[in-house]
C-alpha positions as CSV (number, residue, x, y, z in Angstrom):
1,M,9.2,94.4,41.3
2,L,6.5,94.6,38.6
3,K,6.3,98.3,38.6
4,S,9.9,98.9,38.7
5,T,10.4,96.5,35.7
6,Y,7.3,97.5,33.5
7,G,6.4,100.9,34.9
8,P,3.2,102.5,35.9
9,S,0.9,100.4,33.8
10,A,1.9,97.2,35.9
11,F,-0.8,96.4,38.7
12,T,-0.9,93.5,41.1
13,G,-3.7,92.1,43.2
14,V,-4.4,88.9,45.0
15,V,-7.4,86.6,45.1
16,E,-7.5,86.6,48.8
17,G,-5.9,89.4,50.9
18,F,-4.7,93.0,49.9
19,P,-5.0,94.5,47.6
20,E,-8.2,93.1,46.7
21,A,-9.8,93.3,43.2
22,E,-12.1,96.0,44.0
23,D,-8.9,98.2,45.2
24,I,-7.0,97.3,41.9
25,V,-10.0,98.2,39.7
26,N,-10.5,101.3,41.3
27,T,-6.7,102.1,40.9
28,V,-7.0,101.2,37.3
29,K,-9.9,103.2,36.6
30,A,-8.4,106.2,38.2
31,S,-5.2,105.8,36.1
32,G,-7.3,106.2,33.1
33,F,-6.9,102.7,31.4
34,T,-10.0,101.4,29.5
35,R,-8.2,97.7,29.0
36,V,-6.3,95.4,31.1
37,K,-4.8,92.0,30.6
38,I,-4.9,89.7,33.5
39,V,-2.1,87.3,34.0
40,P,-2.4,84.7,36.7
41,L,0.9,84.6,38.6
42,M,-0.3,81.1,39.6
43,L,1.4,77.7,38.8
44,V,-2.0,76.6,37.2
45,A,-4.9,78.5,36.2
46,G,-7.3,76.4,38.3
47,V,-10.3,77.2,40.3
48,H,-9.3,80.5,41.6
49,Y,-8.6,81.7,38.1
50,L,-11.9,80.1,36.5
51,E,-14.0,81.4,39.2
52,D,-12.7,84.5,40.8
53,L,-10.7,86.1,37.9
54,A,-12.5,84.9,34.7
55,G,-15.8,83.5,36.0
56,D,-19.2,84.9,35.5
57,D,-20.1,85.8,39.1
58,E,-20.9,89.3,39.9
59,D,-17.5,89.8,42.0
60,S,-15.2,88.1,39.5
61,W,-12.3,90.4,38.3
62,K,-13.9,90.2,34.8
63,N,-17.2,91.5,35.9
64,L,-15.8,94.2,38.3
65,F,-13.7,95.5,35.5
66,A,-16.7,95.4,32.9
67,T,-19.0,97.3,35.5
68,E,-16.3,100.1,35.4
69,G,-16.2,100.1,31.6
70,I,-12.9,98.4,31.4
71,E,-12.4,95.6,29.0
72,A,-10.4,92.7,30.6
73,T,-8.6,90.0,28.6
74,F,-6.6,87.0,30.1
75,I,-3.7,84.9,29.8
76,E,-5.5,81.6,30.3
77,R,-2.8,79.5,31.7
78,G,-0.8,79.6,34.8
79,I,2.8,80.4,34.8
80,G,3.8,76.6,35.4
81,Y,3.2,76.2,31.6
82,M,5.9,78.8,30.6
83,P,9.2,76.8,29.8
84,E,11.4,79.6,31.6
85,I,9.5,79.0,34.9
86,V,9.6,75.3,34.5
87,R,13.2,75.4,34.2
88,L,13.7,77.7,37.1
89,F,11.4,75.6,39.2
90,V,13.4,72.5,38.3
91,R,16.5,74.3,39.1
92,H,15.4,75.5,42.7
93,L,14.2,71.7,43.2
94,E,17.5,70.4,42.4
95,E,19.3,72.8,44.7
96,A,16.8,72.0,47.4
97,M,17.4,68.3,46.9
98,D,21.2,68.9,47.1
99,M,20.8,70.7,50.3
100,V,18.6,68.0,51.9
101,L,21.1,65.1,50.8
102,E,24.0,67.4,52.2
103,S,22.2,67.6,55.5
104,E,21.7,64.1,55.8
105,T,25.5,63.3,55.3
106,V,26.6,65.5,58.0
């Protein structure tokens, strides 16, 4: 979905699973990019963000990109802080609660 909306400069990876950070770093490098902006698609930028993405460990995304000469900058908040996402989340909760209440009255 991201590639179809934002084109070939959008890449997605996961903290645990496939594609792993190394796969994304290699793909970004092979595409010729020298800078990336990492946007955590997490409700909050917690431990995984602090350690796995932006941390100082050798295997953090930040350092994996740096090793390949790619500058990484970060959005430092999870999507749960974006008003549009909060509204969407609340709407989904309301719909879910309506379904729960309807099923109890049947």
